[in-house]
N, C-alpha and C positions, 0 to 999 in steps of 0.2 A: 600552471597546467594549461594546455591548449583546450579549445572547445571540444575537439575530438577526444582528448583524454578525459575531459569531464563527462562527456556522453558515455564513454566506455565504462567509467566508474559507476555511473548511475545504472547503466544496463546490467552491470555485474550485480549491483545491489538488488535489482528487480529479479533477475534470472536466478541468482544463487540463494538469496534470502527469501524474497516473497514467493516466487514460484518453486524454488528448490528446497524450501522449508529448512533453511540453515541459519539459525540465529547467530552463530559464530561470525558469519559474514557481516551481519548488521553491527555486531559489537566492534568489528574491525573498521568498518567504513563510516558509521555514524560517529561524529565527534563527541567527546565527553560533554561539551557544552551545546550539543544539538538542541534546537528549539523548534517545536512544532507550532506553526502559526495558524493552524486550522482551528477555527473556533477560538475559545479563550487561549491566550498564549500559555504554553505549558513548558516550564523549565524542568530539566530532569526527564525530558521526553524520550530519551534514548531507550530506557527500560520499558516505558509505557508503550512505545511503538513495537518493541520486540514482543511484549506481552499481548498486544492486540493481534499480531499475526499468529501467535501461538493459539489464541482463542479462535481465530478464523480457521486454522488448520484442523482443530478438533471438531468444529461445526461442519467443515467442508474438507474431509480428509484428502480428496483428490484435487484440492485447490490449485489453480494454475493461473498464470498471467501471460497475456499476449500483448507485446508492445506493438502499437499501430503506427506511432509517429514519435519522433524525438527531435527536438530543436534545442540548440545551445546558442547562447549569446553571453559573452563575457564569462562571469563565474556562475551563470544560471543555466539549468537544464530543465526543459519542459518535456513531459512525457504524457502521451495519451495512450491508455492501455485498457484492456478488458480483463476483469477478474472473472473467473468462473469456477464452478465446482458443484458437487452433489451434496445437498443438505442432509447430512447423516447424524448430526449432533445438535443439541439445543443452541439456538442463536438468538440473542436479544429477547429471550423469553418465549421464542417460538419453538415448539418441539420439532424433531426431525420430520421432514415431509417426504424425503426421497427425491425431491425435485432437483433437476439440474438447473442452475441459475447462471446468468451472465449479466454483468453490469459494467458500464464504462466509468473510468476514473481518469482524472487529469491532475497531475501534480507538477509542482515547480520546486526544484531543489537548488540551494546555493552550495557551491563547492569551495572549500578553502584548504589549501595544502594537502590535497589528496583525500579529504574527508568531507562528508556532507554535514553542514552546520545549520541549515534552515530548511523548512518544509512548509509548503502551502498545498492544499488539496481541495478538489471539488469532485464529488462522485454522485452517481445517479441512484440515490437511496430509494427513491420512489419506485424505480424499476425493480430493484432488488426485493423490496417489501411486497410488491404486487406478485412477483414470481413465487414468493413464499406463502402467499395467501393471507397476508396480514390484512386486518380490517382497514377500510378506507381512512379512518381517523388516525391510524398509526403510520400513515405514509407521508 
């Protein structure tokens, strides 16, 4: 696949799965051997990732994603995006606050044969926890 095709595939994953709340799209695009290399390497990460976004959607029912920048090189696609939503359900032990939150996320995905096979991620957890009113020690 070309760089532009890889970017389009990742954009579809973000827009239809993450922002569009459609786990069926993730099941189609994430490879069965998908590996999440954020933190400890997780094999079988496909369903874990799908579960994480289901959890986000219950905590932030109006959850959305805005892509700010996307760059591709070879089989890698980097995306800078902003996650946002209103805190309406329990999240990481924090009861609903009703606060609208927004935090930046940067991720890098490797594409192979029209599917995403690897993921790296950095996100501004401190900004999110501050917006949710978490104690300083939890940020």
